C-alpha positions as CSV (number, residue, x, y, z in Angstrom):
1,M,0.0,0.0,0.0
2,A,1.4,3.4,-0.9
3,G,2.3,5.8,1.8
4,R,4.3,8.9,2.4
5,F,8.0,9.4,2.8
6,Y,9.9,12.5,3.7
7,L,13.5,12.5,3.6
8,T,16.2,15.4,4.4
9,T,19.9,15.9,3.9
10,P,21.7,18.0,6.5
11,I,21.7,21.6,5.3
12,Y,25.4,22.4,4.2
13,Y,27.4,25.2,5.4
14,V,28.2,27.6,2.4
15,N,31.3,29.0,3.5
16,S,33.1,27.5,0.4
17,T,32.1,25.5,-2.7
18,P,30.6,21.9,-2.4
19,H,32.9,18.8,-2.5
20,I,32.4,15.0,-3.1
21,G,31.5,14.6,0.5
22,H,28.5,16.8,0.2
23,A,27.6,15.1,-3.2
24,Y,27.8,11.7,-1.2
25,T,25.0,12.4,1.2
26,T,22.9,14.2,-1.5
27,I,23.1,11.2,-3.9
28,A,22.2,8.8,-1.1
29,G,19.1,10.8,-0.3
30,D,17.9,10.9,-3.9
31,I,18.4,7.1,-4.2
32,L,15.9,6.6,-1.4
33,A,13.7,9.3,-2.6
34,R,13.4,8.0,-6.0
35,H,13.0,4.4,-4.7
36,H,10.0,5.5,-2.7
37,R,8.4,7.3,-5.6
38,Q,8.8,4.0,-7.6
39,R,6.9,2.3,-4.8
40,G,4.1,4.8,-5.3
41,D,4.7,6.6,-1.9
42,E,4.0,10.5,-2.0
43,T,7.5,11.6,-1.4
44,F,9.2,14.9,-0.3
45,Y,13.0,15.3,-0.5
46,L,14.5,18.4,1.0
47,T,18.2,19.6,0.8
48,G,19.7,23.2,1.1
49,V,22.2,25.3,2.8
50,D,22.8,26.7,6.2
51,E,23.7,30.4,5.8
52,H,24.0,31.9,9.3
53,A,27.2,30.3,10.3
54,Q,29.8,32.5,11.7
55,K,32.3,31.7,9.0
56,V,30.0,33.3,6.4
57,Y,29.8,36.5,8.3
58,R,33.7,36.6,8.8
59,V,34.5,36.0,5.3
60,A,31.9,38.6,4.1
61,Q,33.5,41.1,6.4
62,E,37.2,40.2,5.2
63,E,35.7,41.0,1.7
64,R,33.9,44.2,2.8
65,I,30.5,43.0,1.5
66,E,27.3,42.4,2.9
67,P,26.8,38.7,3.9
68,T,23.8,38.4,1.7
69,E,25.8,39.5,-1.4
70,Y,28.5,36.9,-0.6
71,L,25.8,34.3,0.0
72,D,23.9,35.0,-3.3
73,R,27.2,34.7,-5.2
74,I,28.3,31.4,-3.6
75,V,24.8,29.6,-3.4
76,A,24.7,29.3,-7.0
77,A,27.3,26.4,-6.9
78,W,25.2,24.7,-4.1
79,R,22.0,25.0,-6.2
80,E,23.8,23.6,-9.2
81,L,25.2,20.4,-7.5
82,P,21.8,18.8,-7.1
83,A,20.9,19.4,-10.6
84,R,24.1,18.2,-12.1
85,L,24.0,15.2,-10.0
86,N,20.4,14.3,-11.3
87,V,19.0,14.7,-7.9
88,S,15.1,15.0,-7.7
89,N,15.0,17.1,-4.5
90,D,11.6,18.7,-4.1
91,F,12.7,22.0,-2.4
92,F,16.1,23.7,-1.8
93,I,16.0,25.6,1.4
94,R,18.1,28.6,2.5
95,T,18.2,29.7,6.1
96,S,18.1,33.3,4.9
97,D,14.5,32.6,3.4
98,D,12.0,34.8,5.2
99,G,9.8,31.7,5.7
100,H,12.5,29.9,7.5
101,K,13.3,32.8,9.7
102,R,9.6,33.4,10.8
103,F,9.2,29.7,11.6
104,V,12.5,29.6,13.7
105,Q,11.2,32.5,15.9
106,Q,7.9,30.8,16.4
107,F,9.7,27.5,17.3
108,V,12.1,29.0,19.8
109,Q,9.1,31.1,21.2
110,R,7.3,27.9,21.9
111,I,10.4,26.3,23.8
112,Y,10.5,29.7,25.7
113,D,6.9,29.6,26.7
114,N,7.3,26.1,27.8
115,G,9.7,27.3,30.5
116,D,12.8,25.4,29.0
117,V,14.8,28.4,28.4
118,Y,16.8,30.6,31.0
119,E,19.6,33.1,30.9
120,D,23.1,32.4,32.2
121,T,26.8,33.1,31.3
122,Y,28.5,30.7,29.0
123,S,32.2,30.0,28.7
124,G,33.8,27.5,26.6
125,W,35.9,26.5,23.6
126,Y,34.1,27.1,20.4
127,C,35.3,25.8,16.9
128,V,33.9,28.1,14.1
129,S,34.3,25.5,11.4
130,C,32.1,23.0,13.4
131,E,29.8,25.9,15.0
132,A,30.0,23.7,18.0
133,F,31.4,24.1,21.6
134,Y,33.7,21.5,23.0
135,T,34.8,20.6,26.6
136,E,38.6,20.2,27.5
137,D,38.1,16.5,27.3
138,E,36.7,16.5,23.9
139,L,39.7,18.4,22.3
140,V,42.7,16.5,20.9
141,D,45.7,18.1,22.0
142,G,43.9,21.4,22.5
143,N,42.5,21.2,19.0
144,C,39.1,20.6,17.5
145,P,38.5,16.7,17.1
146,I,37.1,17.2,13.6
147,H,39.2,20.1,12.1
148,G,42.3,19.8,14.1
149,T,42.3,23.6,14.6
150,K,42.4,25.7,17.8
151,P,39.0,26.6,18.9
152,E,38.3,30.1,20.4
153,W,37.5,30.7,23.9
154,I,34.1,32.4,24.2
155,E,32.6,33.9,27.4
156,E,29.3,35.8,27.0
157,K,25.6,35.9,28.4
158,N,23.5,33.7,26.7
159,Y,20.1,31.9,26.8
160,F,20.0,28.2,27.4
161,F,17.9,25.3,26.9
162,R,17.1,22.9,29.6
163,L,18.5,19.7,27.7
164,S,19.1,18.0,31.2
165,A,15.3,18.0,31.8
166,Y,14.9,15.8,28.9
167,Q,17.5,13.0,29.7
168,D,14.7,10.6,30.9
169,R,12.4,11.2,28.1
170,L,15.2,10.8,25.6
171,L,16.1,7.4,27.1
172,E,12.4,6.3,27.2
173,L,12.4,7.2,23.5
174,Y,15.5,5.2,22.6
175,D,14.4,2.3,24.6
176,S,11.0,2.2,22.9
177,R,12.3,2.6,19.4
178,P,15.6,0.6,18.9
179,D,15.5,1.5,15.2
180,F,15.1,5.2,15.9
181,V,18.7,5.8,14.9
182,L,20.5,3.6,12.4
183,P,22.9,1.8,12.1
184,G,22.8,0.0,15.5
185,F,26.3,1.1,16.6
186,R,25.3,4.8,16.1
187,Y,21.9,4.2,18.2
188,N,24.4,2.9,20.9
189,E,26.7,5.8,20.7
190,A,23.8,8.3,20.8
191,R,22.0,6.4,23.7
192,S,25.4,6.3,25.7
193,F,25.8,9.9,25.4
194,I,22.4,10.5,26.7
195,E,23.0,8.1,29.6
196,G,26.1,9.8,30.6
197,G,24.3,12.8,31.6
198,L,23.1,15.8,29.6
199,Q,24.2,19.3,29.9
200,D,22.0,22.4,29.2
201,F,23.4,24.3,26.1
202,S,23.4,27.8,24.8
203,I,20.7,28.6,22.1
204,S,21.8,32.1,21.4
205,R,24.8,34.4,20.6
206,A,25.2,37.9,21.8
207,G,26.6,41.0,20.2
208,Q,26.4,39.8,16.5
209,P,24.1,40.9,13.7
210,W,24.2,37.8,11.6
211,G,21.4,35.4,12.4
212,V,17.7,35.2,13.4
213,P,16.8,37.6,16.4
214,L,15.3,35.8,19.5
215,P,11.7,37.2,19.6
216,W,11.9,37.9,23.3
217,D,15.3,39.6,23.2
218,E,16.6,40.9,19.6
219,S,19.9,41.8,21.1
220,Q,20.7,38.1,20.7
221,V,20.4,35.7,17.5
222,A,19.6,32.1,17.7
223,Y,22.6,29.9,17.9
224,V,23.3,28.5,14.5
225,W,22.2,24.8,15.5
226,V,18.9,26.1,16.9
227,D,18.5,28.1,13.6
228,A,19.6,25.1,11.3
229,L,17.8,22.1,12.9
230,P,14.2,23.4,12.3
231,N,14.7,23.9,8.8
232,Y,13.3,20.4,8.4
233,L,10.0,21.5,9.7
234,S,10.2,25.1,8.3
235,A,10.6,24.0,4.8
236,L,7.2,22.1,5.0
237,A,5.5,25.1,6.3
238,Y,6.3,27.4,3.2
239,A,7.9,25.2,0.4
240,R,4.4,25.4,-1.3
241,E,2.7,28.7,-1.1
242,G,-0.6,28.5,0.6
243,D,-0.1,24.9,1.5
244,D,1.3,23.6,4.9
245,L,2.9,20.2,4.2
246,T,3.7,19.5,7.9
247,P,0.6,17.4,8.7
248,K,1.1,15.3,5.5
249,F,4.9,14.5,5.8
250,W,6.0,15.2,9.5
251,P,7.7,13.2,11.1
252,G,10.3,12.3,8.4
253,C,13.8,10.7,8.2
254,H,17.1,12.4,8.3
255,L,20.3,11.5,6.7
256,L,23.4,13.0,8.5
257,G,27.1,12.3,8.8
258,K,28.6,11.0,12.0
259,D,30.2,14.4,13.0
260,I,26.9,15.9,13.5
261,L,25.3,13.0,15.5
262,R,25.0,14.8,18.8
263,F,23.0,17.8,17.3
264,H,20.6,15.5,15.5
265,C,20.2,12.3,17.6
266,V,20.1,14.2,21.0
267,Y,19.5,18.0,20.8
268,W,17.0,17.8,17.9
269,P,14.5,15.5,19.6
270,A,14.7,17.2,22.9
271,L,13.9,20.5,21.0
272,L,11.0,19.0,19.3
273,L,9.7,17.5,22.4
274,S,9.8,20.9,24.1
275,A,8.2,22.7,21.2
276,G,5.3,20.2,21.1
277,Y,6.2,18.4,17.9
278,D,6.7,14.7,17.2
279,V,10.2,13.4,17.0
280,P,11.7,12.2,13.7
281,Q,10.7,8.8,12.2
282,R,14.2,7.8,11.8
283,L,17.8,9.0,11.7
284,F,20.5,7.5,9.6
285,V,24.0,8.4,10.6
286,H,26.5,7.7,7.7
287,G,30.3,7.5,8.0
288,W,32.8,9.5,6.0
289,L,33.8,9.1,2.5
290,L,37.6,9.2,3.0
291,L,40.3,10.0,0.6
292,D,43.9,9.0,1.5
293,D,42.2,7.8,4.8
294,R,41.3,11.3,5.8
295,K,37.9,13.1,6.0
296,I,37.2,15.2,2.6
297,S,37.6,18.6,3.7
298,K,38.7,22.0,2.0
299,S,41.0,22.6,5.1
300,F,42.6,19.1,4.4
301,G,43.3,20.1,0.9
302,N,41.8,16.8,-0.3
303,A,38.4,18.0,-1.5
304,V,37.4,16.9,-4.9
305,D,34.9,18.9,-7.2
306,P,32.2,16.5,-8.0
307,L,31.3,18.6,-11.0
308,E,34.6,17.8,-12.5
309,L,34.1,14.1,-12.1
310,I,30.5,14.5,-13.7
311,E,32.2,16.3,-16.8
312,T,34.3,13.2,-17.3
313,Y,32.2,10.2,-16.4
314,G,28.6,11.5,-16.3
315,A,26.4,11.8,-13.2
316,D,25.3,8.1,-13.2
317,A,28.8,6.8,-12.9
318,V,29.6,9.4,-10.1
319,R,26.4,8.2,-8.4
320,F,27.3,4.5,-8.7
321,W,30.8,5.0,-7.4
322,C,29.8,6.8,-4.4
323,I,27.5,4.1,-3.1
324,R,29.5,1.3,-4.4
325,A,33.0,2.3,-3.2
326,V,32.1,2.6,0.7
327,S,29.5,0.6,2.5
328,F,26.9,3.1,3.3
329,G,26.8,3.9,7.1
330,Q,30.4,2.9,7.6
331,D,33.7,5.0,7.2
332,G,35.5,3.8,4.0
333,S,38.5,4.9,2.1
334,A,37.8,5.5,-1.6
335,S,40.0,6.6,-4.4
336,I,39.3,8.6,-7.4
337,D,41.1,6.1,-9.5
338,G,38.2,3.8,-8.4
339,V,35.8,5.9,-10.4
340,H,37.6,4.9,-13.6
341,E,38.0,1.4,-12.4
342,R,34.2,0.9,-11.7
343,Y,33.1,2.7,-14.7
344,E,35.0,0.5,-17.0
345,R,34.6,-2.8,-15.1
346,E,31.3,-2.8,-13.7
347,L,29.1,-0.2,-15.6
348,G,31.0,-0.7,-19.0
349,N,31.6,-4.5,-18.8
350,D,29.0,-6.0,-16.7
351,L,26.0,-3.9,-17.4
352,G,26.8,-2.1,-20.8
353,N,28.2,-5.1,-22.5
354,L,25.2,-7.2,-21.4
355,V,22.7,-4.6,-23.0
356,S,24.9,-4.3,-26.1
357,R,25.1,-8.2,-26.7
358,T,21.5,-8.9,-25.8
359,T,20.2,-6.2,-28.3
360,A,22.6,-7.3,-30.9
361,M,21.7,-11.0,-30.8
362,I,17.9,-10.1,-30.8
363,A,18.6,-7.9,-33.8
364,R,20.7,-10.6,-35.6
365,Y,18.9,-14.0,-34.6
366,R,15.2,-12.8,-34.2
367,G,14.9,-9.8,-36.6
368,G,14.8,-7.3,-33.8
369,E,11.9,-8.9,-32.2
370,I,11.0,-10.6,-29.0
371,G,7.8,-12.4,-28.1
372,G,6.2,-13.2,-24.7
373,G,7.0,-16.0,-22.5
374,G,10.4,-17.1,-21.5
375,S,12.0,-20.4,-20.4
376,A,10.0,-23.0,-18.5
377,E,12.7,-22.8,-15.8
378,R,13.5,-19.2,-15.2
379,P,17.3,-18.6,-15.0
380,F,16.7,-16.0,-12.1
381,D,14.1,-14.9,-9.5
382,A,13.1,-11.3,-10.0
383,D,10.5,-11.5,-7.3
384,A,13.3,-12.4,-4.9
385,L,15.4,-9.5,-6.2
386,R,12.4,-7.0,-5.8
387,E,11.7,-8.3,-2.1
388,E,15.5,-8.2,-1.2
389,V,16.2,-4.9,-2.4
390,T,12.9,-3.4,-0.8
391,R,14.1,-4.9,2.5
392,L,17.5,-3.4,2.2
393,L,16.5,0.0,1.2
394,D,13.8,0.2,4.1
395,A,16.9,-0.3,6.3
396,F,18.8,2.5,4.5
397,D,21.4,-0.1,3.3
398,L,22.1,1.3,-0.1
399,T,25.2,-0.5,-0.6
400,R,24.1,-4.0,-0.1
401,A,20.9,-3.3,-2.0
402,L,23.1,-2.3,-5.0
403,E,25.3,-5.3,-4.7
404,T,22.1,-7.4,-4.8
405,I,21.2,-5.9,-7.9
406,W,24.6,-6.2,-9.4
407,Q,24.6,-10.0,-8.4
408,F,21.6,-10.3,-10.6
409,V,23.4,-8.5,-13.5
410,R,26.3,-11.0,-13.0
411,E,23.6,-13.8,-13.1
412,L,22.3,-12.6,-16.6
413,N,25.9,-12.5,-17.8
414,R,26.6,-16.2,-16.7
415,Y,23.2,-17.2,-18.3
416,V,24.5,-15.7,-21.7
417,E,27.6,-17.9,-21.4
418,E,25.9,-21.1,-20.2
419,R,23.0,-21.0,-22.8
420,K,25.3,-19.7,-25.8
421,P,22.6,-18.1,-28.0
422,W,25.1,-18.1,-31.0
423,E,25.1,-21.8,-30.8
424,L,21.3,-22.2,-30.6
425,A,20.9,-20.0,-33.6
426,K,22.9,-22.6,-35.7
427,D,20.2,-25.3,-35.0
428,E,16.8,-24.7,-36.8
429,A,15.3,-27.1,-34.3
430,R,16.0,-25.1,-31.5
431,V,14.7,-21.7,-32.6
432,D,11.9,-21.7,-29.9
433,E,14.5,-22.3,-27.3
434,L,16.7,-19.4,-28.7
435,G,13.5,-17.1,-28.7
436,S,12.9,-17.9,-24.9
437,V,16.5,-17.3,-23.9
438,L,16.6,-14.0,-25.7
439,Y,13.5,-13.1,-24.0
440,D,14.8,-14.1,-20.7
441,L,17.5,-11.8,-21.1
442,A,15.4,-8.9,-22.1
443,D,13.1,-9.6,-19.2
444,G,15.9,-9.6,-16.8
445,L,17.3,-6.4,-18.1
446,V,13.9,-4.9,-17.6
447,A,13.9,-5.9,-13.9
448,V,17.6,-4.6,-13.7
449,A,16.6,-1.2,-15.3
450,V,13.7,-0.7,-12.8
451,A,15.7,-1.8,-9.8
452,L,18.7,0.6,-10.9
453,A,16.5,3.4,-11.8
454,A,17.1,5.2,-8.5
455,Y,20.9,4.8,-8.6
456,L,21.1,5.4,-12.5
457,P,18.3,7.6,-13.5
458,E,19.8,8.4,-16.9
459,T,20.9,4.9,-17.7
460,A,17.4,3.1,-16.9
461,P,15.5,4.8,-19.5
462,Q,18.3,4.0,-22.1
463,I,17.8,0.4,-21.3
464,F,14.1,0.5,-21.8
465,Q,14.4,2.4,-25.1
466,A,17.1,-0.3,-26.2
467,L,14.7,-2.9,-25.7
468,R,11.6,-1.0,-26.9
469,Q,10.1,-1.3,-23.6
470,P,7.7,1.1,-21.7
471,A,9.7,3.5,-19.5
472,A,7.3,3.1,-16.5
473,L,9.4,2.8,-13.3
474,D,6.8,1.2,-11.1
475,W,8.4,-1.3,-8.5
476,S,6.0,-4.0,-9.4
477,R,7.8,-4.3,-12.9
478,I,10.7,-6.2,-10.9
479,A,9.0,-9.6,-11.7
480,N,9.4,-12.5,-14.1
481,G,7.6,-12.0,-17.3
482,T,7.1,-8.2,-17.5
483,A,9.0,-7.6,-20.5
484,E,6.4,-6.9,-23.4
485,A,6.6,-8.3,-26.9
486,A,8.5,-5.9,-28.9
487,S,10.0,-5.2,-32.5
488,G,12.5,-2.9,-34.0
489,I,15.3,-3.7,-31.5
490,E,18.7,-2.8,-32.8
491,P,22.2,-3.1,-31.5
492,A,22.5,-0.7,-28.8
493,P,25.4,1.7,-28.7
494,P,27.6,1.5,-25.4
495,L,25.7,2.7,-22.4
496,F,29.3,3.6,-21.1
497,P,31.7,4.4,-23.8
498,R,35.2,3.8,-23.2
499,I,37.3,6.7,-21.4
500,E,40.9,6.7,-22.0
501,L,42.7,7.0,-18.4
502,P,44.9,10.1,-19.2
503,A,41.6,12.1,-20.0
504,A,39.9,10.7,-16.9
505,A,42.7,11.7,-14.8
506,A,42.7,15.1,-16.1
507,G,39.0,15.3,-15.5
508,A,39.4,14.3,-11.8
């Protein structure tokens, strides 16, 4: 039965241009969103940018321009990223949007009215890059554990949220919903953090103009995380003019990197409980896509421009590599050379050659026609493929789901080698058997195209076209015998044309 599915990426800092790490999360979210649309679920996929970070304000000051002028210039690259990656997001939020700022003021006012806000003096170590405070114990050799940079000592009068008052309610939440945070080891990490004791945290910054003013004290602005996290709700409130989508889509699911686990898995549900909203349906915490075993970061000098990779290999190949190279949910080290290897070996040889061989044999041996009905004993079980991929994607296990599809692709390749259609074509008495074998291959490729459509949205329609099949992406088409009789099938050009390595290296 069709349902509703709401998914978000974190909103990204816009202090610099996007890199492959940002593309990684956005692609993963798009795969899940596209998959749920295939299942008939009414789906809303949100991504966007966080514009009220201190880094933005400081860079603008250094360049002697207004923050809004700086942002309008740099946000273009962030808007371009989803479009170039073939990401089907339903809205792109900017925290400078008036609709968002109005919502944040209403949200923090509800927390204030609930008695969960008080004024006090804060002092602590603050990393501008993380937009986070750290204790002495959390620092590594006196530096930020994420960026390795020296944090700033900040001491000022702020407003605080009574996070400590929500410790028991959060533990009850976690104990009643063991799949609230995935993977399981991240659930354990978040729950252990809560169980270890929660400290109240500052929700405002004083003496700076950049941010959303607190409605009860406009001399202070909302601390960036208290401004950023509500974007998951605010977007639903104003994304469609005159139509509040909150009742339809909330609560939703969040994708996030492990470095922001504390904010999303602890602070965010507590803030929601205080403001009178349901907590998220699920939070999936993925690891880092590492290059040279280091987190991808501009400050580390190892950031890769995903748009350059797309120029060389195309969006589908970049999407494929991101999910295939590292098990989604875990840290994993990937190499840019791996893009070329997977493009050539898996996309080009495993899938591309299978489509080319199948269409060429149908054209040569059957005059470009396939009928209905395959072999009496199917060489594969498309129903099992559909059920297993569904199960894995429901658990956000994108990498194992893709491996399951790829095992099916390999089964089809083995079927070609085992049945040898070129040998069957030599025997007039086996003409019906040849027709069944070629139908089986076409039928299997239809199932593959539907299953891969969320991962490879450009390639799937090309497979349908090559086999003269309807382009419908309904998930129910992953079943034996769904390929329709067709004519006019011709040898398909390569889905993934060969790319010479020097050109690839130049592109990367």
